[in-house]
C-alpha positions in Angstrom: 0.1 0.0 0.0 2.8 2.3 0.8 4.4 1.8 -2.5 1.1 2.5 -4.3 0.8 6.1 -2.4 4.3 6.5 -3.3 3.9 5.9 -7.0 0.7 8.0 -7.2 2.3 11.0 -5.8 4.9 10.7 -8.3 2.6 10.6 -11.1 0.5 13.6 -9.8 3.6 15.8 -9.1 4.0 17.1 -12.8 0.2 17.9 -13.3 0.2 19.8 -10.1 3.3 21.7 -11.2 1.6 22.8 -14.6 -1.6 23.7 -13.0 0.4 25.8 -10.6 2.3 27.4 -13.2 -0.7 28.3 -15.2 -2.4 29.9 -12.4 0.8 31.9 -11.8 0.8 33.1 -15.4 -2.8 34.0 -15.1 -2.0 36.0 -11.9 1.0 37.6 -13.7 -1.0 38.6 -16.8 -4.0 40.0 -14.5 -1.7 41.9 -12.3 0.3 43.1 -15.3 -2.5 45.5 -16.1 -2.1 47.3 -12.7 1.5 47.0 -12.2 4.5 47.5 -14.1 6.8 45.1 -12.6 6.2 41.8 -10.8 8.6 39.5 -8.6 9.5 36.2 -10.4 9.8 32.9 -8.6 11.0 29.2 -9.3 8.0 26.8 -9.4 8.5 23.2 -8.6 7.8 20.3 -5.9 10.4 18.6 -3.9 11.8 15.9 -6.1 11.9 12.0 -5.1 13.0 9.0 -6.7 13.1 5.3 -5.7 16.4 3.4 -5.4 17.4 0.6 -7.5 14.8 1.1 -10.3 15.0 -1.8 -12.5 13.4 0.0 -15.6 15.9 1.3 -18.6 17.8 4.4 -17.7 17.4 7.2 -17.7 14.8 7.7 -15.1 12.6 10.9 -14.6 13.1 12.5 -11.4 11.1 15.7 -11.6 10.8 19.0 -13.3 12.2 22.6 -12.5 9.9 25.5 -13.7 10.5 29.3 -13.5 7.7 32.0 -13.8 10.0 33.6 -16.5 8.2 33.7 -19.7 11.1 34.0 -22.3 11.3 31.9 -25.4 15.1 32.0 -25.2 15.2 30.8 -21.5 17.6 27.8 -21.1 17.5 25.6 -17.7 20.9 24.6 -16.1 21.8 22.6 -13.0 24.9 22.7 -11.0 26.3 20.8 -8.1 28.5 17.8 -7.3 26.5 15.4 -9.3 24.9 17.6 -11.9 25.5 16.6 -15.5 27.1 13.3 -14.5 24.4 11.4 -12.4 21.6 14.2 -13.1 20.7 16.1 -16.2 18.0 18.6 -17.1 16.3 19.3 -20.3 17.3 22.8 -21.5 13.8 23.9 -22.6 11.3 21.8 -20.4 13.3 21.6 -17.1 12.7 17.9 -16.8 15.5 16.3 -14.4 16.6 12.6 -15.3 19.0 10.3 -13.5 21.4 8.4 -15.7 22.5 5.8 -13.0 20.6 3.6 -10.5 20.7 5.2 -7.3 21.4 3.4 -3.9 19.9 5.0 -0.8 22.6 3.1 1.6 25.4 4.8 -0.2 23.5 8.2 -0.4 20.1 9.1 0.7 19.8 12.6 -0.9 21.5 14.9 -3.4 21.7 18.8 -3.3 21.8 20.6 -6.6 21.4 24.3 -7.9 18.9 25.3 -10.6 19.6 28.2 -13.0 17.7 29.6 -15.9 19.7 31.8 -18.3 19.2 33.6 -21.7 20.8 31.3 -24.1 21.5 34.2 -26.3 23.9 36.0 -23.8 23.9 33.5 -20.9 22.4 36.3 -18.7 20.7 35.0 -15.8 17.1 35.5 -15.8 16.4 34.3 -12.2 18.5 34.0 -9.1 19.7 30.5 -8.7 17.8 28.2 -6.4 18.7 25.1 -4.6 16.6 21.9 -4.5 17.1 18.5 -3.1 16.5 15.1 -4.6 15.6 12.4 -2.0 16.1 8.7 -2.7 13.3 6.6 -1.5 14.3 3.3 0.5 13.3 -0.2 -0.8 13.9 -3.2 1.4 16.9 -4.5 -0.4 19.4 -5.3 2.6 19.7 -8.3 4.9 20.5 -7.6 8.5 24.2 -8.3 9.1 25.6 -9.3 12.5 28.3 -7.0 13.7 30.7 -9.9 14.3 30.8 -13.6 13.1 31.3 -15.1 16.5 29.9 -14.1 19.9 31.1 -15.3 23.3 29.2 -15.7 26.5 29.2 -17.4 29.8 26.7 -18.5 32.4 27.2 -20.5 35.7 26.4 -23.9 35.6 22.9 -25.1 37.3 21.7 -21.5 36.7 17.7 -21.3 36.8 15.7 -21.0 33.3 15.7 -17.5 32.0 19.3 -16.6 33.2 20.9 -13.8 30.8 24.0 -15.4 28.9 25.0 -12.7 26.2 23.6 -10.5 23.7 24.0 -10.6 20.0 23.4 -7.5 17.4 22.7 -7.3 13.7 22.4 -4.3 11.7 20.1 -3.6 8.7 21.2 -0.8 6.3 17.6 0.0 5.1 15.9 3.2 6.1 14.5 2.7 9.5 11.8 5.4 9.2 10.1 3.0 6.6 8.1 0.6 8.5 9.6 -2.9 8.2 12.6 -2.0 6.3 15.1 -2.1 9.2 13.4 -4.2 11.8 15.6 -7.2 12.8 14.3 -10.4 14.6 16.5 -13.1 15.9 16.0 -16.9 16.2 18.0 -19.7 17.6 18.3 -22.3 14.9 20.9 -24.5 16.6 20.9 -25.2 20.4 17.4 -24.0 20.9 16.9 -26.8 23.4 19.3 -25.2 25.8 19.0 -21.4 24.9 16.5 -19.1 23.4 16.9 -15.4 22.2 14.5 -12.4 22.3 14.0 -9.6 19.6 16.6 -7.4 21.3 19.2 -10.2 20.8 19.5 -11.1 24.6 20.2 -15.0 24.9 18.7 -16.8 27.9 18.9 -20.3 29.2 15.8 -22.7 28.8 17.1 -25.4 31.1 18.2 -25.4 34.8 20.2 -28.6 34.8 23.2 -27.3 32.7 26.1 -29.2 34.2 29.7 -28.0 33.5 31.1 -31.5 34.6 28.8 -33.1 31.9 29.2 -30.4 29.1 31.3 -27.3 29.7 30.8 -25.5 26.5 27.8 -25.1 24.1 27.9 -23.6 20.4 24.4 -22.3 19.0 23.6 -20.6 15.8 21.3 -17.3 15.9 19.5 -16.1 12.8 18.6 -12.4 12.0 16.1 -11.4 9.5 13.9 -8.3 9.0 10.3 -7.7 7.9 8.6 -9.8 10.4 6.4 -12.4 8.9 8.1 -12.2 5.6 10.4 -14.8 4.0 13.1 -12.7 3.0 17.0 -13.3 3.2 18.8 -13.6 6.6 22.2 -13.8 8.2 23.5 -16.0 10.9 26.2 -15.9 13.6 27.7 -18.4 16.0 27.6 -17.9 19.7 29.9 -20.0 22.0 28.6 -20.4 25.6 30.9 -21.4 28.4 29.4 -23.0 31.6 31.3 -21.3 34.7 31.9 -23.7 37.6 30.3 -23.5 40.9 31.3 -25.8 43.9 28.6 -28.5 43.6 30.8 -31.7 44.0 32.2 -33.4 47.0 35.8 -34.7 47.1 36.2 -38.8 46.7 39.1 -40.9 47.7 40.9 -42.5 44.9 41.5 -45.6 46.9 39.5 -47.4 49.5 42.5 -47.7 51.7 46.1 -46.4 51.8 49.2 -48.2 53.5 52.3 -46.4 54.4 55.7 -47.3 56.2 57.6 -45.0 58.2 60.7 -45.3 60.6 60.1 -44.6 64.2 62.7 -41.8 64.4 60.7 -39.6 61.9 60.7 -36.1 63.2 57.5 -34.3 64.7 55.8 -32.7 61.8 57.4 -34.8 59.2 55.5 -36.4 56.2 54.4 -39.9 56.7 52.3 -40.1 53.3 49.8 -38.4 51.2 46.2 -39.4 50.6 44.7 -38.4 47.3 41.1 -37.5 46.5 39.3 -36.5 43.3 37.1 -33.3 43.0 35.7 -32.7 39.6 35.2 -29.0 40.5 37.7 -26.6 39.2 40.8 -26.0 41.4 39.4 -22.8 42.9 36.3 -24.9 44.3 38.3 -27.6 45.9 38.5 -27.0 49.6 38.8 -30.5 50.9 39.0 -30.9 54.7 40.1 -34.4 56.4 39.2 -35.6 59.5 39.4 -38.9 61.6 36.3 -41.2 61.7 37.6 -44.4 63.5 40.6 -45.1 65.4 42.3 -44.4 68.7 45.4 -42.6 67.5 43.8 -39.3 66.4 46.1 -37.6 69.1 49.2 -38.9 67.2 48.8 -37.8 63.7 47.1 -35.0 61.9 46.0 -34.6 58.2 46.7 -31.4 56.6 45.2 -30.6 53.0 47.7 -29.3 50.3 46.2 -26.0 49.0 47.7 -26.7 45.5 47.2 -30.4 45.0 44.3 -31.0 47.3 46.1 -34.1 48.8 45.9 -34.8 52.4 49.3 -34.9 54.2 49.5 -37.2 57.3 52.1 -36.1 59.9 52.9 -37.2 63.2 52.2 -34.9 66.3 54.4 -36.8 68.7 57.5 -39.1 68.4 56.6 -42.6 67.4 58.0 -45.5 69.3 58.3 -49.0 67.4 58.8 -50.9 70.9 55.4 -49.4 72.1 53.3 -49.2 68.8 54.3 -51.1 65.7 51.2 -50.3 63.6 48.6 -47.6 63.3 45.2 -48.0 61.6 42.2 -45.6 61.5 39.6 -44.3 59.0 39.5 -40.8 57.5 36.9 -38.8 55.9 37.1 -36.4 53.1 34.4 -33.7 52.7 34.1 -30.0 51.4 32.2 -27.7 53.7 32.0 -24.9 50.9 29.8 -27.0 48.6 26.5 -25.0 47.6 23.8 -27.4 48.6 21.3 -25.6 46.4 22.9 -27.4 43.5 23.9 -30.6 45.1 23.4 -33.7 43.2 22.0 -36.8 44.6 24.4 -39.3 46.3 26.5 -39.5 49.5 28.4 -36.4 50.7 30.9 -38.6 52.6 34.0 -40.2 51.4 35.9 -42.6 53.9 39.1 -44.5 53.5 41.1 -46.6 55.8 44.9 -45.6 56.4 47.4 -48.2 57.8 50.7 -46.8 59.1 53.4 -49.3 59.7 56.4 -48.2 62.1 59.8 -49.8 61.3 62.5 -50.1 64.0 65.7 -48.1 63.9 68.7 -47.8 66.2 67.8 -44.8 68.2 70.0 -42.6 70.4 69.9 -42.9 74.3 66.9 -41.1 75.9 67.4 -39.0 78.9 64.9 -39.5 81.6 64.7 -35.9 82.8 65.1 -32.8 80.8 66.7 -30.4 81.6 68.7 -31.0 84.7 69.2 -28.3 87.4 71.6 -28.3 90.4 72.2 -25.8 93.2 75.4 -25.2 95.1 76.7 -22.6 97.4 79.7 -20.7 96.2 83.0 -21.4 97.8 81.7 -24.7 99.4 84.7 -26.8 100.2 82.8 -29.9 101.1 80.5 -30.3 98.2 82.1 -32.2 95.4 79.1 -34.1 93.9 76.1 -32.3 92.5 74.0 -35.3 91.4 73.7 -37.4 88.2 72.2 -37.7 84.8 70.6 -40.7 83.5 69.7 -42.0 80.2 68.9 -45.5 78.6 68.8 -47.3 75.4 65.3 -47.3 73.9 65.9 -50.3 71.7 65.7 -53.9 72.4 69.3 -54.1 72.6 69.5 -52.2 75.8 73.2 -51.3 75.5 75.2 -49.6 78.2 75.5 -45.6 78.2 78.5 -43.6 78.7 78.4 -39.9 79.3 80.6 -37.2 78.0 80.8 -33.5 78.5 80.5 -31.7 75.2 80.3 -28.0 75.9 80.6 -25.7 78.8 79.5 -22.1 79.3 81.6 -20.5 80.8 84.5 -22.4 79.2 86.7 -24.0 81.6 87.1 -27.1 83.9 84.6 -25.9 86.5 82.1 -29.0 86.0 83.0 -32.4 85.1 80.9 -35.4 84.2 82.0 -39.0 85.0 81.4 -42.0 82.6 78.4 -43.0 84.7 76.8 -39.6 84.5 77.8 -38.2 87.9 78.2 -34.3 87.8 81.3 -33.4 89.9 83.0 -30.1 91.2 86.7 -30.1 90.7 86.9 -26.9 92.8 84.4 -24.7 94.6 82.8 -22.3 92.4 82.8 -18.5 92.7 79.4 -16.7 92.1 81.1 -13.5 91.3 82.9 -15.0 88.4 79.5 -16.7 87.2 76.2 -17.1 89.0 75.4 -20.0 86.7 77.3 -22.9 84.9 75.9 -24.5 81.9 77.4 -27.7 80.3 76.0 -30.1 77.4 76.1 -33.9 78.4 76.2 -36.3 75.6 75.1 -40.1 76.1 76.7 -42.6 73.9 75.7 -46.2 73.5 78.6 -48.7 73.9 78.5 -51.4 71.2 79.2 -55.0 71.9 83.0 -54.5 71.1 83.4 -51.8 73.4 83.4 -49.0 70.8 81.0 -46.0 71.2 78.2 -45.7 68.8 78.0 -42.7 66.6 74.4 -42.3 67.9 74.1 -39.9 70.7 71.7 -37.6 72.5 72.5 -34.4 74.6 71.1 -32.9 77.6 71.5 -29.6 79.3 72.8 -29.3 82.8 72.2 -26.0 84.6 74.1 -25.4 88.1 73.1 -22.3 89.9 75.4 -21.1 92.4 73.9 -19.7 95.6 75.6 -16.5 97.0 77.6 -16.0 100.2 78.8 -12.9 101.7 82.5 -13.0 100.8 83.0 -9.5 99.4 83.1 -6.5 101.2 81.2 -3.2 99.8 83.2 -0.8 98.1 83.0 3.1 98.1 81.2 4.7 94.9 81.3 8.5 94.5 80.2 10.3 91.3 83.0 13.0 91.3 86.0 14.1 93.1 85.1 15.6 96.3 86.2 19.4 96.8 85.6 22.0 99.7 86.1 25.5 100.0 88.8 26.6 102.6 86.1 29.0 104.2 83.3 26.4 104.2 81.1 26.8 107.1 80.2 23.9 109.6 77.5 21.6 108.2 78.4 22.1 104.5 77.7 19.1 102.4 80.8 18.2 100.5 79.7 15.0 98.7 76.9 12.3 98.9 78.6 8.9 98.8 77.2 5.3 98.2 78.6 1.9 98.0 78.5 -1.3 95.9 78.6 -4.9 96.7 79.6 -7.7 94.3 77.5 -10.1 96.4 73.7 -10.2 96.2 72.0 -7.5 98.2 68.8 -8.4 99.5 65.8 -5.7 98.9 66.0 -5.0 102.5 69.8 -4.8 102.5 71.5 -1.5 103.4 75.1 -0.3 104.0 76.5 1.2 107.2 78.8 4.1 106.9 81.2 5.6 109.5 84.6 7.5 109.7 87.5 5.5 110.8 88.7 8.5 112.9 86.8 11.4 114.5 89.9 13.4 114.5 89.3 15.5 111.3 87.4 18.5 110.1 84.8 16.2 108.6 81.7 14.5 109.8 79.5 11.6 108.2 75.7 11.6 108.2 73.7 8.6 107.0 70.8 9.0 104.7 69.3 5.7 105.5 68.8 5.0 101.8 72.1 3.4 101.4 73.9 6.7 101.1 75.6 9.2 103.4 76.7 12.7 103.4 80.3 14.0 104.0 80.1 17.3 105.7 82.2 20.0 107.2 82.6 19.7 111.0 84.2 22.8 112.2 85.0 24.7 108.9 87.7 27.2 108.0 90.2 24.8 106.3 93.9 26.1 106.2 95.5 25.6 102.7 98.9 26.5 104.0 98.9 23.4 106.3 97.2 21.0 104.0 95.6 21.4 100.5 94.4 17.6 100.4 92.7 15.7 103.1 92.7 11.9 103.3 89.6 10.8 105.0 89.2 6.9 105.7 85.4 5.7 105.5 84.4 2.3 106.8 81.6 0.8 104.9 79.8 -2.5 106.4 77.2 -4.5 104.8 74.3 -6.6 106.6 75.6 -10.0 105.4 76.2 -13.1 107.2 78.9 -12.8 108.3 79.1 -9.0 108.5 81.9 -7.5 106.1 83.4 -4.2 106.1 86.0 -2.2 104.0 87.9 0.9 104.5 88.2 3.3 101.7 89.9 6.5 101.5 88.2 9.6 100.3 90.6 12.2 99.0 89.2 15.9 99.5 90.9 18.6 98.0 90.8 22.1 99.6 90.2 24.9 97.1 89.9 28.7 97.0 86.2 29.9 96.3 84.8 33.4 95.7 82.3 35.0 97.6 79.4 33.1 96.1 81.0 29.6 97.2 82.3 28.8 93.5 85.5 26.9 93.1 88.2 29.2 91.7 91.3 27.2 92.3 92.2 23.7 93.1 95.4 21.8 93.3 95.9 19.3 90.6 96.3 15.9 92.2 97.7 12.7 90.8 95.0 10.4 89.7 95.5 6.9 90.3 95.3 4.8 87.1 94.8 1.2 87.3 97.0 -1.1 85.1 96.1 -4.4 83.8 98.2 -7.5 84.3 98.6 -7.7 80.4 99.8 -4.1 80.6 102.4 -5.0 83.3 103.7 -7.9 81.6 104.2 -5.7 78.6 106.0 -3.1 80.5 108.2 -5.7 82.0 109.2 -7.2 78.6 110.0 -3.7 77.4 112.0 -2.9 80.5 113.9 -6.2 80.1 114.5 -5.7 76.4 116.0 -2.1 77.1 118.2 -3.6 79.9 119.7 -6.2 77.4 120.2 -3.4 74.8 122.2 -1.4 77.2 124.2 -4.4 78.5 125.2 -5.0 74.9 126.0 -1.4 74.3 128.1 -1.3 77.6 129.9 -4.5 76.4 130.8 -3.1 73.1 131.9 0.3 74.9 134.2 -2.1 77.1 135.7 -3.8 74.1 136.5 -0.5 72.4 138.0 0.9 75.7 140.3 -2.1 75.6 141.6 -1.0 72.4 141.6 2.7 73.5 144.0 1.7 76.6 146.6 0.2 73.8 146.5 3.7 72.3 146.3 5.7 75.4 150.0 6.2 75.6 150.4 7.7 72.1 149.1 11.2 72.9 148.4 11.7 69.2 145.4 11.5 67.2 144.2 8.6 65.2 145.5 10.0 61.8 149.0 10.1 63.3 148.9 6.6 64.6 147.8 5.2 61.2 150.5 7.4 59.3 153.2 6.0 61.5 152.1 2.4 61.1 151.9 2.9 57.4 155.6 4.1 57.7 156.4 0.9 59.7 154.9 -1.1 56.9 157.9 -0.3 54.7 160.2 -2.0 57.1 159.5 -5.5 55.8 160.4 -8.4 57.9 162.5 -7.0 60.7 165.1 -4.3 61.7 167.8 -5.7 59.7 167.3 -3.3 56.9 167.2 0.0 58.8 170.1 2.2 60.3 167.6 5.0 61.4 168.4 4.4 65.2 171.3 3.3 67.3 169.3 0.9 69.3 172.3 -0.1 71.6 172.5 3.5 72.9 168.8 3.4 73.6 169.2 0.4 75.4 172.1 1.6 77.5 170.3 4.8 78.4 167.4 2.7 79.5 169.6 0.7 81.8 171.8 3.4 83.2 169.5 6.4 83.1 172.4 8.6 81.8 172.4 11.2 79.3 173.4 10.1 76.0 176.6 11.4 74.3 177.5 11.6 70.8 179.4 8.6 69.7 179.6 6.5 66.6 176.6 4.0 66.4 177.8 0.4 67.4 174.8 -0.9 65.6 176.6 -0.2 62.4 179.4 -2.3 63.5 177.4 -5.3 64.7 177.5 -8.2 62.5 174.0 -9.3 61.8 173.5 -12.8 61.4 173.1 -14.4 57.9 169.8 -13.7 56.6 167.7 -16.9 56.2 165.1 -15.8 53.6 163.4 -19.2 53.7 163.1 -19.2 57.4 162.1 -15.6 57.9 159.6 -15.8 55.0 158.1 -19.1 56.5 157.7 -17.6 60.0 155.9 -14.6 58.7 153.8 -16.5 56.5 153.1 -18.9 59.1 152.0 -15.9 61.6 149.8 -14.6 58.8 147.9 -17.6 58.3 147.4 -18.1 61.9 145.7 -14.5 62.0 143.8 -15.1 59.1 142.4 -18.5 60.3 141.4 -16.6 63.6 139.6 -13.9 61.8 137.7 -16.5 59.7 136.6 -18.9 62.5 135.8 -16.3 65.1 133.1 -13.7 64.0 132.9 -12.1 67.4 136.2 -10.6 67.3 136.7 -7.0 66.2 138.1 -6.1 62.7 141.6 -7.1 62.4 143.3 -3.9 61.3 147.0 -2.8 60.8 147.3 -1.9 64.4 147.3 -5.4 65.4 149.6 -6.6 62.7 152.5 -4.9 64.0 152.0 -6.7 67.2 154.6 -9.1 65.9 157.6 -7.7 64.1 159.7 -10.9 63.2 162.4 -12.7 64.9 165.5 -11.3 63.7 165.9 -8.0 65.3 168.4 -7.9 67.9 167.3 -4.4 69.3 163.7 -6.2 70.1 160.7 -4.3 69.1 160.3 -0.7 68.8 156.6 -0.6 68.5 154.9 1.3 71.1 152.0 -1.3 71.1 153.8 -3.2 73.6 155.6 -0.6 75.5 152.7 1.3 77.0 153.0 -0.3 80.3 152.9 1.7 83.5 154.5 -1.0 85.8 157.9 0.5 84.6 159.8 2.5 87.5 162.2 4.2 85.0 161.9 8.0 84.5 162.1 8.8 80.7 161.8 12.5 81.1 165.5 12.8 80.2 164.5 12.0 76.7 163.2 15.5 76.3 166.8 17.0 76.6 168.1 14.8 73.6 166.8 17.0 71.0 164.1 16.9 68.4 165.1 13.5 67.1 164.0 12.0 70.3 161.0 13.9 70.7 158.7 11.1 69.6 160.3 8.6 72.1 159.9 11.3 74.9 156.1 11.5 74.2 155.8 7.9 74.1 157.8 7.1 77.4 156.8 10.3 79.2 154.1 11.1 81.7 150.6 9.3 81.1 148.0 11.1 78.8 145.1 12.6 80.6 142.5 11.8 78.2 141.5 9.0 76.0 141.7 8.9 72.2 138.5 7.4 70.6 138.7 6.3 67.0 
């Protein structure tokens, strides 16, 4: 019907347009008589054309008409699609479409109409815009926005539960009734799901079970024009059932059997029982419990959150000798199962567990842990505190030997015999340590007498009770000082005491002065402290700047102990306000540890040894100095003279420098020498035995070399000692001064000073002793 109305309106449009034009012309002609100039206007209706017209091209769209009456008028259209898709007849103004139009591509076209004079192309009317609308026909199939849709719904959901929504789009004009209306229909899987006209998919059954089928694939069809049999499109919808906790766990076996050694640690794993829960892991919450059996206090079952297995662990030590086998029933259940969706059947799963305990060689077992003993300190009579005891828990019942492993404090303060007796080698001192701890090891003795490598340990704790064996000691926070003009009763310092022994809460110290003959007094505060005050006042710094005040402190122990402590009080100068202005510095007592004293003694001993070596070297040097003391010359002259002697060779045979006989005669007679011919020149020297002389000197040199090589402690062997031996062929004996520096001679050699400059050297050598030593 709509199509018919549309076609009828298209046919009548030109007729109405012509009639309207005629009426306009008549009006124009009638008005022309009364007016000289009339307003001109375009005359046409809005143009329409159906899409996809199947008649031959071109298709008539409409007609544009102007009120201008001019035989040379020419119609023109302009616009984007002018003269391509649309063209106009120049004289009649009829508009034609030269292509089939598709409303889904473009629903309307806007063009501009012009009327011009064909002679000069002058515009006869102002341009006017008009619109060509394309009428829709139902020529498009609804299309789904995607080929595959996904949805999910919990399993066991009630009927009518929404799953997901599908959407299809029709490109036809939605303003035309029935052209863009889309309807949906499930054509596959409609026994489980349905869809409404808006595309929402719902469940049609309440027994959808994920454990039976977890996914469903359905097909939905979309079509337009309800009731028509036009074309349609389809889409696939994949629906997944999500899991809910609707299943109980079930044991995979009816019974479980485990073997475990008796020495398994408490909390260790005995074994694992396995269950099957067909729900997804997030909904597996298995709880295990004991149903029957007398050993639920011996074991526990803990669920593994990852594998859902039940781990059996011992809650206390196992003993093969007492119980060799455990048997009990366990149950697996899930308290979080949603009972609304619970399936028919038993909610309990029960299995039997058997645990077989195997025997192992266990270490000894102490009967009492820990061990604690008490003893008074300094008790000379107590030597045995008690004993420890352990036994072999196995059937072999081996003997046990006890050994001390560790001690705190470290040392031989507490001993353990092989039989476990705790002994004291010497009395304990509570002030050193108030408690002593040792670790005792118990070892099994094998049949061959060797100790087993299996051992157990026990802690032994010895508490030392205190006795009053330490006197209290004085404690004062600062050095006591007093003004020399202090008034009587002035508090100098507040003193207290400390005691190494234990002091009871009601314990107190008593303070007193060892002598009353002082300018000080002591006043007790009855809170374990006392005040030292000025007794008479007015101290005299000229007589004493420091006072030593002995203070006696007693405790209330049994027996009562006391100590005398010296309080050193300085007398100071003060200003008018009583502030100290000047005090003597007094030596502070510094305590030195035993290690420091040992180090000091070692240093002192090292210094003494060092100085002893230095003194020994000095004495050895003085010994050589003494040999040079009679020379009266410096070291350079001595070496120069010795170098001169070195030219003499092997004796005195090759020199005539001195008349030795004259010297000898003067030495014997003490007379003044007279000039006379030298008898030494007339003396016949013995024949020279070169071989003998050379051999004797060579022998002497070799002996000296050997002494120097073998004795590293001697001083360097220099040229001074070489001339201690001058050969055996000199009849004048030795002229060297090295052997003549004796002070035992009673001959006066002062007369040599009168012999002239030639005997000056001898006069110096045999003259008076030098007053000072020469050091080289």
